[in-house]
N, C-alpha and C positions, 0 to 999 in steps of 0.2 A: 632271254631278254625281259623278257614282263614281270618275271619276278626280282629281279635287278633292279626295274621301278620301283617296286612295290617297297623293296624294303629300303629305300630313301625317298624317302617322297619330295624333300624339296630337290631332286636328283632335277634336272630342266629337257623338255625334250630336244635330242640331237637331231639335230634336221639333215648332216650325215647317214645317220640312221635309217630315216625315211627315205633319202633318198637310192640308197643302197638294198634297200626292201624293194623299192621297184622297181628297178636295173635287174635284181634277182630273178623277176616276176617279166620282164620286158616278153618276153616273145608273146606267155599271156596276156598279158595286158596286150600286144600288137592285134592279138587274134582278134582279140573283143574290139577294138575299134575299127579291125575289117569288116565285120560284122556288122556293127555300129555304122558306119558309110554302105554297105550294101544293102542295109535294112532304109536307111534314109534314100539313096538311090532307086530304090521298088517304091516309096513310098511318092518321089517325088514325078515317077512314070507312072502313077499311076491314082495319084490325088486328083480330084475336079481340078477343072480349068478354072479360073475365075480372071475375065480382063473389067480393065480402069478405063473410063473418059473421063476426064474431065474440060468445066466453060470456065470460061473467065470471062468478067464482066463488071461493070460499077453503075452504081446506080443514079439516076437524076437526083441527087438530093442540096447538090451546092446551091441550085433556086430557092428552094424552101430553105435553107440555111440561111441563105444570106440575107429573104426577107425576113425572114424569122428573125433576125440578126440588128435588123434594124427597129424590129419593134421592143428592147429591149428594155425603153421607157413605160411603155404601156404593160409588157410582162409583170414588170416590174408591180404597175402598179394594181393592176389587176391579179397580181398572186397565181401567175400562169404558174412559174418554175422552169426549169430549163425545158430548149428547146434541142436538145441534144438526138440526134437519131440510132438507132441501133442496128445490130443486124438482126431478121426476123427470123432468128433461128427455129424460136417455140412458137410462132405462126407454119413455118412450113414445114413444119414435123406433126403437125395438130391433125388431124380427121378427117377436118373441112376444106383445108388445100389439097390431102392426099384425093379425096374424093372427087375433088374439082376437076385435076387433074387425070383422074381417073380415065374421065369422056377421051383422052386422046394416047394416054398413054394405056389402057386396058390391061391395068395390072391383074382383075380376075380374073383372065385367060391364060394370065404369065405363071406356068409352075413356078418359076423363081422367088416372087413374090408370095404366090399364093399356093402355102405350102399344105394346107389343109385337106386332109381325105377322108370322106364321108365314111368310105367303105373297111377303116384303118380299123385293125382287129389285134385286141395285145396276143405280146407271145404266151407261151404256155404257162410259163413258169411264174408269171407276170397274173397273170386271169388265175392260178391258184392261187397263188399270195393273197389277192386283192378279193376271192372268196374265202380264205381263210378269218382272212380280219374283218370281214363283214361289207367292204366297199361297197359299196352301188354308187355306179357313175352317172352325173346329175347330166340330166337333161339340157341339150342346147340346140339354139337358136342355128342354120347352119349361117347361112349370111352373115349374121352377128362373128361366128366363127368365122369365116373368112377375110369380112374388115379385120378382126384382131390379129392375123398372120398376116395381111400384108402391113397393115402399121408395124409391126416388129420390126417385118425384114423391110420396108423402107427403110425404118430408122436404122439400121445396121448398115444398107447398102449405100443409103443413100445420104454427103457428109456434107454441107456446106460451111465454109472458114470465111474472113475477111483480115487481109491483111494490115497493116498500116499504113498502107496510102486507099485504102476503103475499096483495094478491088476484091470484089466475092467472088468465091472458086466454089464449083458444086462439083464433087466426086463423085461419082455412081459407079458402081462396082458388080458385073452380073458374070451368069456364063458364060454369056455370048454378049461377042465386040459389038457390033451391029446393034443390040438394044442396050446396052449402057449408054452409047454415044446419044441414041435415041433419047435416051430418058432424062440425059443431061440437061437436052439442050430443050426440053418439052419444060421442067421445070425452072432455066435458063428463061425462056419466053412469059411465063406464066406470072412469075417473081417482079421483072417487068411493067407486064403487063398492071399488075394489081399494086405496086408504088405508083403508079404513076394515075392511076382513080383516086389512090390513095390520098396522092398531094391533090386532085383535082376538090377533091369536095375535102379535103381541108382547108385548101383556100377560100370556100364558099360558105366553110362556117366563120372562117378569120371575119371576109369581107361583114358576115350579120351578125358576125358580134362587135363588129367597129362601126355598123349601123346604129347596131341595138346600144351602145358606149353615147358614142356621140351624142342620139339624143337625152340621154339620163345627163350627161353633163352639161347639157345646153340649159334642164328643165332646173337643174341643181343652179345654175347661174342666172337665170330668172328669178329663182326663189331665195336666193340671199340680199340679192338687190334689191327688191320687194320688202324684204324685211329693212333691209338697212334705210329702206326708204322711210320705214313707218317706225321706226324708235328716233330716225331726226324729228318726224313730226310732232311724236308724244315729248320727246326727251330733249335738251338742244343739242342743237348739231355740233357745239366745239364742246364736248363734256370734259376735255382734259383741262379745257383753262378754265371752266368753272370752279373745280375739283381744286384747283392750284390755287385759286380765288377765297376758296371758302377754308382753305386748308393756312392759307396768309391771317383771316381773317382769327381764326379760331388760337393759333399761334399769337396774336395781339392779346387777345381777350387771355387769355393763362399765364402773359406776363403782367397786365394789369392786375388780378384777382391774387397773383406771387407781390404784388409791391405793396395791395389793399391789405393784404395778412401781414407786410413785417410793420405796417404806420398803426392798423388794428393791435398786434401785442408793444410798439411801443405806448400809447396810446395808454391804452388796461392795464402795463405799470405805470406808468404817470399820474392813472385815476387813484390805483391803492395810494402808491407815496404822500398824493395831498389827503388822501383819507388819513393814514396812519399820523401824519403830520408831520414829517421829516422830508424837511423843506430844506435842510442847511445845503452848504456848497461841497461837500460831502460828498453829499448825495445826489446831488446832483451828478457828478462824478461816474458814481456807482451807475446810476440810468444810466448815463454816457456811454460808458461801457460794456452795457447786457445787451443795449438798442442803439450799434449805431446812428442809426437813422434819425437821430435826432438832431446832431450837424448839420442832417439835410436841408435842404431851403422848402421842398416841397412840404417837410413835418413844421417847418416852422410857418408858413405860408398860410397851415391845415388851422395854427392854435394861432395866428394873429402876431408872431412874433417877430421880432427884428432876424432880418438875416444874419447881420453878422455875428459869426461866431462865439466872439468874448459876452457878448449881449443873450443874458439870458433873465427873463422876469420867470416866476413861478404863478401859471395861469389862477385862474377861480378853478375851483371843483367844478361847479354845475358845467362852467365852457367845453371842461372834458369832457363830461358824461354825455353833452349834446354832442362833441364831436363822435364819441365810444358808437352811441348809437346811426348815426349817421355811414358810421364805416360798415358800420353792423348790419347795416341796410343795402349798402353799395356788394359791399360779400355776398349776401344772397342773390343781389342783381347779377353781376357777373358769373356766381356760379350757371343761372337759369341760362345767359346769354350765352356760355360754355358749352351744356350738355345739346341746345337747341344747335347750335351751329358746329358740332360731334355729330351730332345726326344729318346736317344736310349734308357735311363733309364725306361719311359711311355713303351716302345715298349716289352721292357724286361717283364714289370708287366704286360702287357697284353700276353702275352707268357706263363708267369705263371701260370696267371689262366686259359687259353685252358688248360697246360696240366695238372693240378690238374685236371679241369673238367673231361679230359681226365682218367686220371687213376682214379677220383670217379667212371663214367663209366663203367671202365674194370675189378673196383672189388666186385659191387654190379653185373653185370653180371656175376663174376665167380662165386659170394655165392647166387645169385639166380638158374645158372646153380647147380653149385653143392647141396644148398639142393633141388631144382625141382629131380635128377637122385636120390637121395637116400629118398625120396618119392615115386616116383614112383617103384623105386627097395622094399622100404617096404608095397606098395600098392598092389602091382601083387602080393606078400604070401600071403598077407590078404585074396586076394581076390580069392587066387587058390583053396579055403577051405572051407568054413562054413556050419555051422552045425544048422539044425532048432532049437533053443531054446523055443520056442513058446512053451507054458506049460497050458495046459486045468484043474483048478483045481478042479473044477466043470462043472459036465453036469445041462442040466435043466432036472427035473425032473416031471411030471405031481402033483399036489397039491391036497393033499386028502380034503381041505380044502377052500370055498373060504374064499378071504382077504376082500372084497366088498361081500353084506356089512357088516360094521362090527355093530354085533348086541349088542354087550358092550355098543358101542359108542352111537348106534341109541337109545337106552333105556335112557341113560343117561341124552343125547341132548333130546331128549321127556319128559324128568320128568323136565329137567332143564326150559327148554320152557312152561311148564304147572306151573310151581312155579311162573316163568317170568309174563307173562302174566295173571296168579291169583293176582298174587301180586300189579302187575298196575293196574288190574281191580278194587282190593279192594280199593287202595289210590285214584283209582276217583270214587267210591263210598261216599269214604270219605269225601274229598271236596265237591263232590256235597251236600252229610247230613249236613257240616258245623258244626259238632257237637264235644267234647270235646270225648278224649282219655284217657288223664292223671288228675289226680286230681291237676298235678303241672300248668299245663297251665291254666285248671279252675282257678283256683287258683290265679293267675297271672292278668286274664280277669275281675276276680271281686272285685280285689283290695275291699279288706274288713281287719277292723282291725282284728274279730275271723275269723279261719276255724277250722269247727271241721267237726265227722266224725257223722254219722246218723244211723250207723247200733245199737246201742243199743236202740234208738226208732224205731225198725220196729215193736217190740211186743207191738206196741201202736197203729198199725193200725185201723181204725174200730169200736173204742169202744167207751162205752156213758162216759159220764162225771162222773158218778157213778164207772162204774166197771174201767175208768182209773187211779181214786183217789185211788180205792180200790186196785191195783198194784202199784201204784206210792209210796205208803204211804208202803209198804212189799218192796220194790226195789226202793231205789230213783234212778236217773241217774242225774250224776256230767256232763254232757252234755247240759241238762237244767240249772245246778247254775249258768256254765258259761257265758252261754247265757243271764242270768238274772241278773248275776253282770255288764255285758255290757249295759243292756238296765236300769238299774238303772243307772247308772254313767251318759248318755245321757241324763238323765231326758226328757224325751220323754213322752207323752201322749198316743201317739197314736204309734202301732208297727205294720209296715205294713209285714205281713209274703204272700212270693211269692213261686211256684214252675215251677221247667219246667218239663215234662215227667216221674218225680216222682214216686216212690211207699209210699212214706209217705206223706200222702197229706199235705195241709197246716192248716185246724181247727182239723186235728189230734193234729198240733204241736205246734196251739194254744190252744188246751185245756193240753195239755201238758205244758205248759208253765203256762199259767194263773194256773193251779193248785199248780204246782212250787210256783209260785209268791206270793198268793193267802194269806192276813191273816185277822184280824178281821179290819183292818185300812184299808185298800186297798181293793175295788170293780171292777172287770175284767168285759168284756164284750167282746164278740166273735160272727163278723159276719164275715159269711161265703160267697162271693159273687161268687162263682161257682155253685151253686144247692141252690134249695127250700128247702122252711123248710118239711122238712120230719122222724120228731122230735116229741114224744107226753109230751103235757104237762105234769108235774108234778104232781102238787095239782090241777087240772082241769080249773083252770081261767085266764086269755087273761090278764097279764099286760102287759102294752102301757108302750113306753118309747120313745116321739117324736114319728115320724114314723114308727116304730120298733114296734113287741112285744118282749116278752120273750118265748123262744116257751118251754126253756129247765131250769136247773140250779140245781149249785151245791154249798150252803155255800153262799160265795160274787162272784161264776163264776157263769154270763150267760152267753146265748147263744142265740144273737135276728136276729131277722128272721124280713123284712117285714107285712108290717098291708097286708091286704086283698089278701091273699092266693100270692102276686107276687114276683117277682125274687128280689134277690140285684143288679141285673145287672140290669134292671130295673130304679133304683132309680141314676144310676152313671146317667146320663142322666138330672135328674131333676134338675132346674135352682136351688134350696135350695139346691144341695144336701152336702156344706161343712160345711152349717149353721147347717145340721142335724145333721152332724157329731160332728159340734163342740159343741152346747148340749148335743150330748148325754159326753161329756166334765163337765159336771157340775151334772149328775149322776153318774159317773164313773170314777174312778183313771185312769184307764187305761184302751183303746181297744186298741184288735187285732184286724185289716183288714183281711183277707183273700182272695187268690185267687189263681185259680190252670189254666196252661196252658197258652189258647190263653184270659183267663178272665184277664191276672198278668197285659199285657198293659193296656189294656183300664183303668182299675184301677189306674195303677201309673200316667197315664194323668187324671186322676180327680183330684189325690192328689198331682201334680206336683208342686214345691214350699216351702207344710210345711215344719215344723221340726215333724220328727218323725224316727224310727228307723226302717230301712228297714231288714230284713230277708230275705231269700233266700234260697230254696232246691234244689238243683240239682244234675243231674244223670250222671255217665260219658257213653262215648253213645249213649247218651238219650236228655240230653239240647244243643239246637244249639244255637252257638258262637253267633250270631248276634240279637239272643233273649236281652242273657242277656247282651251284649254293648246296646240296645237298651234298656233295663231294669236299667242300670247304668246311662243312659244320662238322664232318667226323674228321677229318687230318686237314688241317693247314695247307696251303698249296704254298711253294718256297719256289716254284719256277712254271714255266709255261712255253711251249712251245707249239706257235700255231700255224699252219696251211691256211 
């Protein structure tokens, strides 16, 4: 089976093959299952028993959370963060908490928690190994060792959990049921007491903090109001209006400066034309196109001209120069006024920023003070009376039945382990045996043209030719007819029949086939290479055919054995073995060569390369795959009988 799998890497695992392997070793697996179940039962009956008790309660966290929720604005202002309460698992598993409840629980005197043994001595084998490697045991403080043992046992035996509805459960495991309930109740009482004390201390700290924060808020409010008053005294009380007036004045001066620049440019152009004495009508039109301000009333008034557009008189050069000097002085004066107004506007803007900041600080301080005083009032009222709303849902009571060991689970695990171990060993044995467990895997490795069942031939075992002939005449076998058809189709004169650990032997199969295929014109001979001649000669005379003699016959069917009382396997090593077989073909039309079990390989090696029909009888759970593959490599298998 295994070799066949190796010859074809792409062959998938056959689940039916695995099931048949397990079914073949069902008794073996059942024995291991029973052993595992009995071992689990023995362990469950003799293991140390542990009892579990559970106490359930809810802490007084509602009031604290409600009060802190009312202070959300204060917490955001003071950056205190979230006020969500957590289950105090780390605190209740700490050494300080354990030492505190030890006064009531007496862990030090409880062997279940205090497992430290000062008189403990290592076993001889362990002490020998430590001396060999030079291990020196460090000196330990006995009291510290006791507490470390208590803490370790406590963390393993006491489990604190919280449900979604904030119900806290304390589960304690102990070898004594009363002791487990007692410890669970002690831990529950201590947690409730500590929570109440912590809540009271937290409330006091909150009130103290609120009072200090209120005092600071009041000081900040007074300081901001004083700063606002001093600013109003040093500066204007209306800085925004002052800034707006100064900005309006600055805008007016900038417009005047821009208009003066245009007049100055036009007068300068006019002065240049008068200097070059280009004073005709075309020059006027050119001057007007370049400086449109010439047609404005303000320009004409400045030069003393008529305000009518069609009236233009070229002024004197001296008058124009005087006007030009006047405009230059005016530009300088406006620039100074603009700079002075801009500086004043910037100072007004800074005053606005300072004033706005002082106003914001004052409003913020006033708002903080208002919020703080309201919160102090509310918190003071709430802190006046705090009812204890911690509620105990269930006290821990001694358990009637141990929760450890779980006997049903141990029995199931023992049976499962036995089945697993038995199945694993069964597969190991199956792999080591290398036999077939299904007919499918057997036929796949044999690769024969015809595959038939040999169950109908089992009744013909160990029968003589006469008895077998009588039985087949009464009840013919269809299996023999099918094989005979294949043999006739192959036109082979030699038929090799081999078996591998089967109930039906090769010579029995050969006899049945020879009787089925005999006729008046066909003579058949049977040579069994796996046993010596033990049949009596019917006519009392020894008829020799080559190196063989006829030991028994019926009709045209003859059983041949070597002469001189030799075994047929002794002739295989003879150099003339093939010639002797070929000589028999001159006397018989069909020769059956039979071999069983270990003799099959020797026979096939001696016949390797010849033209013959090879029929193999194999048996599931007994025939090895390595032998089948070896036989097939020596001589292809055309027919398979399986049982």
